[in-house]
C-alpha positions in Angstrom: 95.5 86.6 86.4 96.4 84.0 89.1 97.0 85.4 92.6 100.2 84.6 94.4 98.8 85.9 97.7 95.2 87.0 98.3 93.0 87.9 101.2 89.2 87.8 101.6 87.3 90.0 104.2 90.4 90.0 106.4 90.1 91.4 109.8 93.4 92.1 111.7 93.8 93.7 115.1 96.4 94.1 117.8 96.0 95.4 121.4 92.5 96.7 120.8 93.5 98.5 117.5 91.7 97.6 114.3 94.4 97.4 111.7 92.0 96.5 108.8 88.5 95.3 108.4 87.1 93.4 105.4 90.4 93.7 103.5 90.1 91.9 100.2 92.9 92.2 97.7 95.3 90.0 95.7 99.0 90.2 94.8 99.8 88.9 91.4 103.0 88.5 89.4 104.8 90.7 88.7 103.2 93.4 90.9 105.0 95.6 93.4 102.8 96.9 96.3 103.5 99.6 98.9 101.9 99.9 102.3 101.6 103.4 103.6 100.2 104.6 106.9 101.1 106.8 109.9 103.1 105.5 112.8 101.1 103.0 114.8 98.6 102.2 112.1 99.5 98.5 112.1 101.6 98.3 108.9 104.1 95.8 110.5 101.4 93.8 112.1 99.6 93.4 108.8 102.8 92.4 107.0 103.6 89.8 109.6 100.0 88.5 109.3 100.3 88.2 105.6 103.5 86.2 106.1 101.7 83.7 108.3 103.7 84.8 111.4 100.7 85.8 113.6 96.9 85.0 113.7 94.2 87.1 112.2 90.7 87.7 113.6 88.5 86.9 110.6 88.6 86.2 106.9 91.2 84.3 105.0 94.7 84.5 103.6 95.6 82.2 100.7 99.0 81.5 99.3 98.9 80.0 95.8 95.2 79.3 96.3 95.7 77.4 99.6 94.8 78.7 103.0 98.1 79.9 104.6 97.3 78.1 107.9 97.5 74.8 106.0 101.1 75.4 104.7 104.1 74.0 106.6 106.3 76.8 107.9 109.3 75.6 105.7 107.1 75.6 102.6 105.8 79.1 103.3 109.5 80.2 103.6 110.2 78.8 100.1 107.5 81.1 98.7 107.5 84.2 101.0 110.6 86.0 102.2 110.4 88.6 104.9 112.8 91.5 105.7 112.0 92.6 109.3 112.1 96.1 110.5 114.8 95.3 113.1 117.8 93.0 113.1 118.6 90.8 116.1 122.1 89.6 116.0 122.2 87.2 119.0 125.3 85.3 117.9 128.5 86.4 116.2 128.6 85.6 112.5 130.1 86.8 109.3 128.4 88.7 106.5 128.4 85.6 104.2 127.1 83.3 107.0 124.2 85.7 107.7 123.3 86.0 104.0 123.3 82.1 103.8 120.5 82.0 106.3 118.3 82.7 103.3 119.0 79.2 102.0 117.8 77.3 105.1 114.3 76.6 103.8 115.9 74.6 101.0 118.2 72.5 103.1 117.5 69.1 104.7 118.1 68.6 108.4 121.9 68.7 109.1 122.6 69.5 105.5 125.4 72.1 104.9 125.2 74.9 102.3 126.5 73.9 98.9 128.8 75.8 96.5 125.7 76.9 94.6 124.1 78.3 97.8 127.3 80.3 98.5 127.2 81.6 94.9 123.6 82.7 95.3 124.5 84.4 98.6 127.5 86.2 97.1 125.4 87.4 94.2 122.9 88.8 96.6 125.7 90.6 98.5 127.0 92.1 95.2 123.4 93.3 94.4 123.3 95.4 97.6 126.9 96.7 97.4 128.4 94.4 100.0 130.8 92.4 97.7 134.1 91.6 99.3 132.8 91.8 102.9 132.2 88.0 103.2 134.4 87.6 106.3 133.4 90.8 108.1 131.8 90.2 111.5 128.3 91.5 111.4 128.7 93.6 114.6 131.3 95.7 112.9 128.9 96.9 110.1 127.3 100.3 110.1 123.5 100.6 110.4 123.1 101.1 106.7 125.4 98.1 105.9 123.5 95.9 108.3 120.2 96.9 106.6 121.5 96.0 103.2 122.7 92.7 104.6 119.2 91.9 105.8 117.9 92.6 102.3 120.6 90.5 100.8 119.6 87.6 103.1 116.0 87.8 101.7 117.4 88.0 98.1 119.4 84.9 98.9 116.2 83.2 99.9 114.9 83.9 96.4 111.2 83.7 97.3 108.2 84.3 94.9 107.0 87.2 97.2 109.2 89.7 99.0 107.6 91.2 102.1 109.8 94.1 103.2 109.3 96.1 106.3 110.9 99.6 105.7 113.6 98.4 103.4 115.0 101.9 103.1 115.5 102.3 106.9 119.0 103.6 107.7 119.9 104.0 104.0 121.2 107.2 102.4 119.5 108.4 99.2 122.0 106.5 96.9 121.4 103.2 98.6 117.7 103.7 98.9 117.5 104.0 95.1 120.0 101.2 94.5 118.1 98.8 96.8 114.7 99.6 95.4 116.0 99.3 91.9 117.3 95.9 92.7 114.1 94.7 94.2 111.8 96.0 91.5 114.2 94.7 88.8 113.8 91.2 90.2 110.1 91.6 90.3 110.0 92.5 86.6 112.6 90.3 85.2 112.1 87.1 87.3 108.3 87.2 87.6 108.3 87.8 91.4 106.1 90.1 93.5 106.9 92.5 96.3 105.0 94.3 99.1 107.0 96.9 101.1 106.2 99.2 103.9 107.4 102.7 103.0 107.1 106.1 104.6 107.8 108.1 101.5 104.9 108.4 99.1 107.2 109.5 96.4 109.2 106.3 96.5 105.9 104.4 96.4 104.8 106.3 93.4 108.2 105.7 91.7 108.6 102.0 92.4 105.2 100.5 93.0 102.2 99.9 90.7 99.7 99.2 93.6 99.3 100.7 97.1 97.5 99.8 100.3 96.7 102.7 102.6 96.0 102.1 106.2 94.0 104.8 108.1 94.7 103.5 111.6 91.1 102.7 112.5 90.4 99.7 110.4 89.6 101.6 107.3 91.8 101.1 104.3 92.1 101.9 100.6 93.9 99.8 98.0 94.3 99.8 94.3 96.5 101.0 91.5 99.0 103.8 92.4 97.6 106.0 89.6 94.1 106.2 91.2 94.8 105.5 94.9 97.8 107.6 95.7 96.1 111.0 95.7 96.4 114.2 97.7 93.1 113.6 99.4 93.9 110.0 100.4 97.4 110.8 101.7 96.0 113.8 103.7 93.5 111.4 105.3 96.2 108.8 106.0 98.7 111.2 107.6 96.3 113.8 109.1 98.2 116.6 107.3 97.6 118.5 104.0 99.5 117.0 101.1 100.1 118.7 97.8 101.1 117.2 94.4 103.6 119.3 92.6 104.7 118.8 89.0 108.4 118.0 88.8 110.8 117.9 85.8 110.7 114.0 85.7 107.6 113.1 87.7 105.0 114.6 90.1 106.0 114.7 93.8 104.0 114.8 97.0 105.0 117.5 99.6 103.4 118.4 102.9 101.4 121.6 102.9 
C-alpha cells in the first residue's frame, strides 16, 4: 500500500517539550486517523509539523515519497489541507469569499476564481449546512457556524489529505456527527485520507480506523483503533482511569 504521508524516526519538540521521539508511521488511502492526547501534549504542534508549517528536530516527513521540505508551498497545499484550531478574520469577507480561499492553490497569480470554483465552494457550504449564506459577513456568524465555514474552506480545497485540528470545536452534537460523517464519507468514497485531533475517544472509535496517542513526554502509541484504543492506553494518556462499557450499538469509553 503506497503511503500518502509517512514519517521515519521523527523527533518533534517545542519550548523544551518532547512531542514525539522516533515516530514512524504512514497514512495511506483511504485511512482516517485520530490524534489523542491531554492538553499541552503537542497535538497541534505535531499536526502543523506534518503539514510542513514548522521545522522538526530529526527524522523525515515524506509526501508521496518525496521529502516534504523539497515541495513548493503551493504544491503542498494542493495535496494537504489544514483546518486550524482558531480562525483569524483580519478582513471583512462573505461566507462564499472565505470558502473560496480553498481554491487559491490552484489559481495562477492574479487569476480570479471561475464558475467551477464557485460551484465547488457552494457544494462545500451545503455539505456543512451553510447553504444560502453566501453573502453573510463572516463576523455575523456564530462560533459553530464559523467553525463549519473553516471546514467548508478545507473541503473546497479538495486535498488528498485533510489535517483537522479539533474539527468538532464549538459544534453541538448534531453538527459534530454531520461534519465527521461528511469528512469520513469523502475519505471512503473519493479515496482521500484524514488525520484529526479529537478530545473524545468515542468519536475516534466511531470514525477512525487508526489512532496516534501522545503521552506528553515524547512517548507515543500508534496503530489500528481496534488494538491501540484501549482502557489502559487511554488511562496512561489522560492520567485518569478509563472504563470501556458495552453499549447498545457500540462500546463507549467513560472516565472512572
